[in-house]
FIKE-402008 format. One line per field, with one value per residue (C-alpha): residue number from 1; residue in three letters; x, y, z. Coordinates in pm, whole numbers. Example, Ala and Ser with C-alpha at 12.3 -4.5 7.8 and 13.67 -1.06 7.14 Angstrom:
% residues 2
nr = [1, 2]
rest = [ALA, SER]
east = [1230, 1367]
north = [-450, -106]
up = [780, 714]
% end
This chain:
% residues 326
nr = [1, 2, 3, 4, 5, 6, 7, 8, 9, 10, 11, 12, 13, 14, 15, 16, 17, 18, 19, 20, 21, 22, 23, 24, 25, 26, 27, 28, 29, 30, 31, 32, 33, 34, 35, 36, 37, 38, 39, 40, 41, 42, 43, 44, 45, 46, 47, 48, 49, 50, 51, 52, 53, 54, 55, 56, 57, 58, 59, 60, 61, 62, 63, 64, 65, 66, 67, 68, 69, 70, 71, 72, 73, 74, 75, 76, 77, 78, 79, 80, 81, 82, 83, 84, 85, 86, 87, 88, 89, 90, 91, 92, 93, 94, 95, 96, 97, 98, 99, 100, 101, 102, 103, 104, 105, 106, 107, 108, 109, 110, 111, 112, 113, 114, 115, 116, 117, 118, 119, 120, 121, 122, 123, 124, 125, 126, 127, 128, 129, 130, 131, 132, 133, 134, 135, 136, 137, 138, 139, 140, 141, 142, 143, 144, 145, 146, 147, 148, 149, 150, 151, 152, 153, 154, 155, 156, 157, 158, 159, 160, 161, 162, 163, 164, 165, 166, 167, 168, 169, 170, 171, 172, 173, 174, 175, 176, 177, 178, 179, 180, 181, 182, 183, 184, 185, 186, 187, 188, 189, 190, 191, 192, 193, 194, 195, 196, 197, 198, 199, 200, 201, 202, 203, 204, 205, 206, 207, 208, 209, 210, 211, 212, 213, 214, 215, 216, 217, 218, 219, 220, 221, 222, 223, 224, 225, 226, 227, 228, 229, 230, 231, 232, 233, 234, 235, 236, 237, 238, 239, 240, 241, 242, 243, 244, 245, 246, 247, 248, 249, 250, 251, 252, 253, 254, 255, 256, 257, 258, 259, 260, 261, 262, 263, 264, 265, 266, 267, 268, 269, 270, 271, 272, 273, 274, 275, 276, 277, 278, 279, 280, 281, 282, 283, 284, 285, 286, 287, 288, 289, 290, 291, 292, 293, 294, 295, 296, 297, 298, 299, 300, 301, 302, 303, 304, 305, 306, 307, 308, 309, 310, 311, 312, 313, 314, 315, 316, 317, 318, 319, 320, 321, 322, 323, 324, 325, 326]
rest = [MET, ALA, THR, ILE, LYS, ASP, VAL, ALA, ALA, GLU, ALA, GLY, LEU, SER, VAL, GLY, THR, VAL, SER, ARG, ILE, LEU, ASN, ASN, ARG, GLY, TYR, ILE, SER, PRO, LYS, ALA, ARG, GLU, LYS, VAL, GLU, ASN, ALA, MET, ARG, LYS, LEU, LYS, TYR, GLN, PRO, ASN, GLU, ILE, ALA, ARG, SER, LEU, SER, GLN, SER, ASN, SER, SER, MET, VAL, GLY, ILE, ILE, ILE, PRO, THR, LEU, LEU, ASN, PRO, TYR, PHE, SER, THR, LEU, PHE, LYS, TYR, LEU, ASP, ASP, GLU, LEU, ASP, ALA, ARG, GLY, MET, GLN, PRO, LEU, ILE, PHE, ILE, SER, ASP, GLY, ASP, ASP, ASP, LYS, GLU, ILE, ARG, PHE, LEU, ASP, LYS, CYS, LYS, LYS, ASN, ARG, VAL, SER, GLY, ILE, ILE, LEU, CYS, SER, GLY, ASN, PHE, LYS, ALA, VAL, ARG, LEU, VAL, ASP, TYR, GLY, VAL, PRO, ILE, VAL, SER, ILE, GLU, ARG, MET, GLY, LEU, GLU, GLY, ALA, ILE, SER, VAL, VAL, CYS, ASP, ASN, TYR, ASN, GLY, GLY, LYS, LEU, ALA, ALA, ARG, HIS, LEU, ILE, GLU, ARG, GLY, CYS, ARG, HIS, LEU, VAL, MET, ILE, ALA, GLY, ASP, GLN, ASP, GLU, ALA, MET, PRO, ALA, ASP, SER, ARG, VAL, CYS, GLY, PHE, GLU, GLU, CYS, ALA, LYS, ALA, ALA, GLY, LEU, GLY, THR, THR, ILE, THR, HIS, ALA, THR, LYS, GLU, MET, PHE, HIS, SER, GLN, ASP, TYR, ARG, ALA, LEU, VAL, GLU, SER, VAL, PHE, SER, ARG, ASN, PRO, GLU, MET, ASP, GLY, LEU, PHE, CYS, SER, SER, ASP, ILE, ILE, ALA, ALA, THR, ALA, VAL, LYS, ILE, ALA, SER, GLU, LYS, ASN, ILE, SER, VAL, PRO, SER, SER, LEU, LYS, ILE, ILE, GLY, PHE, ASP, ASP, THR, TRP, PHE, SER, SER, SER, ILE, THR, PRO, SER, LEU, THR, THR, ILE, ARG, GLN, PRO, MET, LYS, GLU, MET, ALA, MET, LEU, ALA, ILE, SER, SER, LEU, GLU, ALA, ALA, TRP, LYS, ALA, GLY, SER, PHE, PRO, SER, SER, MET, ILE, LYS, LEU, ASP, VAL, SER, LEU, ILE, ILE, ARG, GLU, SER, THR]
east = [8609, 8537, 8648, 8528, 8820, 8683, 8338, 8488, 8683, 8379, 8160, 8426, 8414, 8656, 8671, 8568, 8252, 8160, 8220, 7988, 7718, 7751, 7733, 7465, 7665, 7635, 7471, 7507, 7360, 7109, 7330, 7633, 7426, 7290, 7644, 7752, 7447, 7501, 7871, 7786, 7538, 7782, 8066, 7837, 7985, 7853, 7932, 8158, 7992, 8219, 8093, 7729, 7740, 7905, 7694, 7587, 7768, 8105, 8336, 8486, 8827, 9021, 9282, 9627, 9888, 10242, 10567, 10787, 10804, 11186, 11173, 11060, 10849, 10611, 10607, 10529, 10263, 10102, 10098, 9910, 9665, 9607, 9547, 9286, 9109, 9116, 8953, 8666, 8630, 8784, 9065, 9352, 9408, 9772, 9963, 10337, 10396, 10778, 10706, 10580, 10315, 10156, 10136, 9969, 9695, 9644, 9621, 9351, 9157, 9204, 9067, 8759, 8714, 8743, 8472, 8684, 8511, 8791, 9145, 9455, 9735, 10090, 10247, 10226, 10088, 9784, 9757, 9619, 9356, 9001, 8984, 8620, 8535, 8619, 8311, 8471, 8645, 9018, 9281, 9643, 9923, 10226, 10129, 10061, 9701, 9492, 9155, 8897, 9111, 9157, 9527, 9694, 10041, 10285, 10432, 10739, 10839, 10855, 11047, 11320, 11325, 11348, 11644, 11836, 11767, 11883, 12207, 12278, 12206, 12454, 12723, 12715, 12817, 12864, 12517, 12442, 12114, 12049, 11697, 11464, 11454, 11326, 11143, 10802, 10672, 10603, 10507, 10851, 11008, 10922, 11169, 11438, 11267, 11237, 11599, 11737, 11530, 11616, 11988, 11964, 11800, 12103, 12342, 12448, 12452, 12350, 12451, 12163, 12217, 11925, 11883, 11741, 11425, 11634, 11798, 11459, 11329, 11646, 11690, 12064, 12212, 12572, 12733, 12541, 12632, 12998, 13005, 12852, 13128, 13395, 13260, 13198, 13505, 13406, 13056, 12969, 12589, 12400, 12021, 11886, 11535, 11491, 11624, 11759, 11987, 12087, 12174, 12390, 12567, 12631, 12789, 13009, 13121, 13231, 13422, 13600, 13679, 13464, 13322, 12944, 12843, 13176, 13288, 12964, 12605, 12340, 11960, 11717, 11348, 11052, 11154, 11126, 11173, 11548, 11642, 11679, 11860, 12167, 12486, 12490, 12111, 11962, 11825, 11532, 11215, 10918, 10629, 10315, 10261, 10005, 9797, 9823, 9693, 9408, 9312, 9327, 9082, 8855, 8843, 8724, 8463, 8347, 8325, 8102, 7884, 7842, 7787, 8026, 8398, 8530, 8895, 9064, 9399, 9486, 9829, 9981, 10263, 10609, 10850, 11224, 11345, 11692, 11924, 12298, 12380, 12357]
north = [9132, 8777, 8483, 8127, 8026, 8258, 8102, 7752, 7847, 8007, 7705, 7453, 7282, 7233, 7477, 7191, 7125, 7494, 7505, 7207, 7377, 7702, 7516, 7274, 6963, 6624, 6531, 6793, 6740, 7001, 7067, 7149, 7371, 7558, 7613, 7763, 7986, 8115, 8179, 8364, 8588, 8661, 8745, 8916, 8688, 8701, 8395, 8482, 8495, 8230, 7977, 8062, 8076, 7742, 7479, 7184, 6966, 7126, 7067, 7333, 7274, 7493, 7323, 7488, 7376, 7496, 7410, 7373, 7455, 7470, 7834, 8054, 8260, 7971, 7848, 8202, 8248, 7920, 8032, 8348, 8153, 7906, 8192, 8345, 8013, 7929, 8261, 8161, 7809, 7664, 7414, 7390, 7079, 7132, 6970, 7005, 6977, 7001, 7168, 6842, 6918, 6574, 6607, 6946, 6807, 6511, 6751, 6952, 6630, 6540, 6881, 6809, 6462, 6610, 6863, 7162, 7497, 7676, 7630, 7846, 7791, 7890, 7640, 7556, 7744, 7525, 7680, 7356, 7312, 7449, 7576, 7674, 7304, 7256, 7452, 7637, 7974, 7955, 8210, 8206, 8382, 8504, 8297, 8424, 8523, 8208, 8181, 8108, 8226, 8539, 8630, 8801, 8935, 9192, 9473, 9279, 9535, 9812, 9581, 9551, 9928, 9992, 9753, 9908, 10265, 10191, 10028, 10320, 10573, 10384, 10438, 10099, 10102, 9733, 9584, 9213, 9029, 8663, 8596, 8295, 8015, 8075, 7745, 7894, 8247, 8397, 8743, 8754, 8775, 9145, 9207, 9172, 9427, 9684, 9630, 9660, 9960, 10159, 10087, 10179, 10512, 10583, 10498, 10167, 9813, 9502, 9138, 8893, 8531, 8289, 8006, 7673, 7492, 7227, 7495, 7634, 7300, 7210, 7570, 7516, 7814, 7794, 7679, 7942, 8226, 8121, 8129, 8479, 8601, 8439, 8581, 8932, 9044, 9412, 9354, 9612, 9578, 9245, 9203, 8853, 8735, 8578, 8624, 8267, 8355, 8684, 8512, 8266, 8562, 8722, 8398, 8353, 8716, 8659, 8347, 8543, 8832, 9067, 9331, 9378, 9655, 9840, 9655, 9482, 9578, 9301, 9318, 9028, 8990, 8881, 9005, 8660, 8616, 8550, 8856, 9065, 8786, 8720, 8928, 9172, 9201, 9193, 9485, 9343, 9413, 9329, 9135, 9202, 8831, 8875, 9111, 8876, 8588, 8801, 8905, 8546, 8423, 8727, 8686, 8327, 8458, 8729, 8483, 8253, 8543, 8657, 8304, 8356, 8297, 8555, 8595, 8905, 9033, 9216, 9380, 9493, 9738, 9628, 9830, 9864, 9758, 9901, 9709, 9657, 9479, 9806]
up = [12906, 13021, 12808, 12779, 13005, 13275, 13240, 13267, 13580, 13743, 13661, 13764, 13425, 13137, 12845, 12615, 12817, 12816, 12440, 12386, 12591, 12396, 12067, 12188, 12091, 12254, 12582, 12854, 13200, 13318, 13621, 13404, 13179, 13481, 13614, 13283, 13257, 13610, 13539, 13217, 13397, 13678, 13440, 13185, 12920, 12564, 12345, 12054, 11715, 11571, 11824, 11768, 11389, 11323, 11152, 11364, 11110, 11190, 11483, 11708, 11550, 11308, 11091, 11086, 10833, 10918, 10737, 11047, 11417, 11418, 11313, 11606, 11366, 11305, 11666, 11786, 11518, 11621, 11987, 11894, 11677, 11960, 12205, 11976, 11923, 12292, 12378, 12148, 12282, 11966, 11926, 11673, 11463, 11368, 11082, 11011, 10636, 10605, 10271, 10121, 9857, 9888, 10266, 10235, 10012, 10247, 10540, 10363, 10314, 10681, 10775, 10567, 10721, 11069, 10981, 11083, 11095, 10914, 10784, 10825, 10574, 10671, 10430, 10059, 9760, 9678, 9333, 9186, 9457, 9449, 9804, 9764, 9739, 10106, 10210, 10502, 10531, 10462, 10563, 10443, 10631, 10436, 10130, 9779, 9714, 9672, 9502, 9770, 10062, 10269, 10262, 10559, 10475, 10606, 10395, 10284, 10023, 10278, 10509, 10248, 10202, 10575, 10604, 10314, 10425, 10781, 10664, 10430, 10705, 10924, 10661, 10481, 10115, 10031, 10082, 10077, 10132, 10209, 10081, 10092, 9840, 9488, 9439, 9519, 9478, 9821, 9951, 10118, 9771, 9760, 10044, 9779, 9553, 9832, 9936, 9583, 9483, 9796, 9744, 9375, 9460, 9681, 9397, 9551, 9417, 9607, 9612, 9665, 9768, 9800, 10049, 9935, 10031, 10210, 10424, 10519, 10640, 10830, 10951, 10902, 10717, 10838, 10512, 10315, 10550, 10556, 10175, 10177, 10408, 10187, 9860, 9993, 10191, 10155, 10292, 10560, 10563, 10567, 10553, 10622, 10540, 10885, 11235, 11225, 10932, 11093, 11421, 11227, 11064, 11404, 11529, 11222, 11237, 11597, 11496, 11223, 11461, 11255, 11487, 11479, 11439, 11399, 11084, 10982, 11047, 11041, 11016, 11048, 10973, 11195, 11544, 11699, 12073, 12066, 11860, 12177, 12366, 12150, 12176, 12014, 12016, 11669, 11472, 11278, 11082, 11302, 11159, 11366, 11435, 11711, 11499, 11201, 11413, 11547, 11194, 11071, 11336, 11318, 10939, 10983, 11223, 10985, 10695, 10900, 11008, 10647, 10521, 10231, 10183, 9931, 9833, 9972, 10098, 10419, 10444, 10774, 10833, 10947, 11161, 11211, 11557, 11615, 11846, 11891, 11563, 11370]
% end
């Protein structure tokens, strides 16, 4: 199926110019318009609904608010979002919040001033904000359900269960989990519930240690992981709420001459690009990031087509990816 990039290449024009022609924005020379029309006929290209349904008062940009790009999860998620937008002739307007509540509100206002056609929230909780007042469809990814937004989440609870069950099946009896910070309620919190309940059903206890918000934004978990090793000398199964934390645990285990997986089995969460590259390669719970990005953009598209922006939640399955660390 041809994309707007294919049309641009065939016409010898930029994607931005083709997008303006499709959306009938600004001055376009008759010659350029003819080139695009010829390219569309040749490639049998049909303009995407999101481009055709946007109001003339809105730009071709979608605002994306992300807490950090230091974590590969968010940089990978952004890549998939950008790919989906690019295929539709849209552009991202990205903001990095660093978890600052004031910044996040300012970024929402900047989205409104820039007349974005939609907003994707990967940062903040926005509980005190009336999202419906922004007049555009809003999608949140891995945030708590927000009034006026479509929420796309993965099955975090089942992810916790899968991790615990796998460790138990591998013979682990002293289970520890390093979870995210507790400052804000997040869908990821249910990973703890799934982990604890699966262990309890097997007659095992668990030790849960939480990271802090500061650790999340610096992505520096070394001191925390070292303390977990020191406080839990009998630990033989460790579940970490991100691949970054799990990779840190693998490194510290090596430094302490603790064999992974013979003496300690480690599981991460996300299945980011480096999880298969470290030694030993990392067993992890895979979030379907590409599918989540596709759903986020298609949900914006569907909301524009319907002309209404109702609140809803979409939950996607996760899967266990077994590698050398278990």
